[in-house]
N, C-alpha and C positions, 0 to 999 in steps of 0.2 A: 505495499499500499504506499504510494507515492508520497509524501507532504512536499511542500513550497516552503519553506521557513523564509519566503523573505517575499511578503505584498505587502501593500497598505491600504488605505481608504481615504476617502477626506481629499483636500482640498491642499494645495502645492504652493508656496508663497511666493515663488519665479517665475512659475508658467505658469497656463493653462494645461489642466490635463482631462482629457476624454472620460469618460465615464467612468471615474473613480470611488464604484461605488459597490458593495457588497453583493448585488445582483447581476452586477460584472461581472466580476471576479468570479463568480460561482460559475459562469458562462464561460470565461476562458478555464479554468480548471475541466473543464467537462471537453470542451473542444482539445487540451493536452492529453487529456489523460493521468487527471494529478488527485486525486482522492482529496485528499486534505490543506489548506492551508492555515502559516501562521500568522497572523494579522494586526499591525500596526495601524495607529491613527498618526495619516504624514502632517499636521497640524500642532499635533501636539511636541512633536519634536522640539518645536520653537516658541512654546508653551513658560513662562516663568515658572508656572502652577498647572501641570500638568491634570492633576483630577477632573475638571472641568471634560477635557479631553477624554479624558479615558472614559468617564461614563458614556459618553455619547458614543464613543468607540461599540462598550459594548449594549446598549442600547441599538443600534446600527445592527450590529449583527444576530442579532436574536432569535431571526425568524430564518437562520442558517447555523444554528448556532452544532451541527453535527458532521460540517462541514470547515463552517472559518470559524477559526482560536482567537479568540482576541488578543492582544498581548499590551501591556499597559504601557505607556512611560515612565518611567521615576527619577526625582533629580534627588542626589541623596546629600547634595547641597542645598536644599530647600525643608523650612520645617516639616513635619507631620507626614517626611517621603515612606515611614513603616509602615502610615496607616495604607497607601499604595500597595502592600507589597501583602495587607491581612484581604484587602478587599480580594487581587489576584489569589489568592492560596484561596481564600470562599466560593470563590467563583469558580474556582478550577479553571483555573489559567493555566498553562503550561512554562512561562517565561513572563521576563518583562523587560524594558527595552532601556537602559540606557545612552545618553549623547555625551560627551564629556565634552569633546571641541567645541562643541553649542553652550555648554556650560562655564568656560570656562576652566575644565581643571587638568589639571596639570597629569602625566604619570608621577607616580607615585604619593598623590593623593590619598590621603588613610580616606574617607569619604567612598574612595570609590570599591578599597577593601570592604570595607563594613558594607559595604552594601552588598557585595559577592557571598561576606560569609551569610548575611543574612538570608541570601537566594539560595544559600544552600543548605539553609535548616529549613524551608523549607521546600525544598527539591522543586528547587525554579530556579531554570535553565536564564542566565542573563545574555541578553544579544547587543552587543557592538555594532556599530554599525563606521565603513570608513568613509562611504560619500553618498551623495546621494545624484550628484551629477561629474559629468565627465567636464577638466577645471577648465578646459576650452570653452563648455557649452554655461558655465555657472554665469546670473548674470550678475553684472557689479556691485548692488547693496549685499550680494550673499556673502560677506569677505570672512566666514567661520572656516577655520583651514579643516583640513581633513584629519580624521583619529589618525592620532602615531603609531608604529610597531612599540613603542616602547611602553605607552599604555599596555598596548595587553598583553607584552613580554611577562610585565610587570603585576599583575592581574593573574598570568596562571605560574607565578611564584610565591604568590600571595601566602599560598598553604591552605586557601578557605576553601580548595574540593568542589569549589562551585564548578559546573558547565558553560562556555561560556564559548558563545557560536559568535561569527564573527563575518559581517555580513559584505560585498561591496568591496573584498580586496583580491588584486591584482594578484601575479603569481608571483615578484619582485619583496610583497611585503610577508607574502605568506611564507616563503624560503627563509626571508630576515630574523619571521619568530619563531618559526618551526624547527632551523638549525640551529637556537639560541637555547631551547630547551631541552632540560631533561626527558628522560623516554616517561617518566609518572607526568611533569609537565604537560607532556604534548596527550595524554591521554586525558587532559581536561577543555581540550581545545578543540574545537570544528569550524572549517570553512565551505562557506556559499559556492557554488559554482558560477553566480551571478557576473561576474566582471572577471570571471577566465576565460582566455582565447579559446578558440578553438583554431583550426586552420588559417592559413599558414601558419602562423606561429606555432600551432600545438603543444600552449603552455599544456591547456586540459589534460594532453597525454602524460603529458612533462610528472608534473603531479600525480597522475593515477600511479605515473609506475615508482618516480621516488618517495614523496610521501606515503602515499597509500589512497584508498576510494575510504579506509576505516575513520579518514579525518574528512572526509567531502560530504558534504547535504547538498540538494538538492534548491535550488533559488533563482527567482526568475525578478526581482525587483518591479514589479507590476504595482504600479502602472506608470510608474519613472523610466521603464525598458518595459522593451518588447520581451510578454513571454514566450514565444517560440525559438529565444535563443541558444535557452539550455537545453531544451530538448534537439534540437540541431548540430551544437555542439556534440554532445553525449550521439548522436546522430555518426557524426564524421569520424570517429573514436577511430583505430586502426582494428582492424578483425582480431587479433588476440587479444585486446581488453575488450571487446565491444561486452563479454559475458560478466562481468565484474559487476557489483552494485553498487550504490549508492552508501553512508551510512545513515542511519537511522535515532535521532539523537534520543527519541522515547524511550526505547527499547535498551537501554544504560542498565 
């Protein structure tokens, strides 16, 4: 049962998105042969207090609860952020999202480690997002930097035992982080394939062979990116890799 770990609903501040709503997402999943999706609320990434956005996300997905799993946004630098973790746990959600680069949190910030530890205690995966857009396409007002490899490494090394899923990372970042971690630390980190290139670079095939499919999960980045891209890149893998399977973080 294939899960798309990288989807959103809601508008984006810097450009118009076509049909960023749950009904459209369900149709996209049907078309791509994907069973379920973990869904973030795109506007909440930019809110000072994401609580209202999280409530809106849960309400918008209620009609599709069997297929669309809400993933709330948490700001560990904001008061009462633990209340959002409690709501996520009580709602049976699989994970929460944090955007350190949008919150002004740098590597080594104790608030991030505290959040990761709290997620591990509640068996919530922690989702990080490297970018929303290619840097060449970004609006001039979109001034926040991308997530750094140092933040990911620090969280993996913090010993919290949290499950960390990194979205929208390319091959260079994945290799920079992966080969800088111990075997035990690597087992806590997964990477979605939405920003890993297929042919002619063949980055996906390279990572498939080197870091292994146990560290890679399916992700599309819809509606910011074409949902067909990861399917196409999987279909273009060499024949000797075509029978391998992506990881399933839920099955840990």
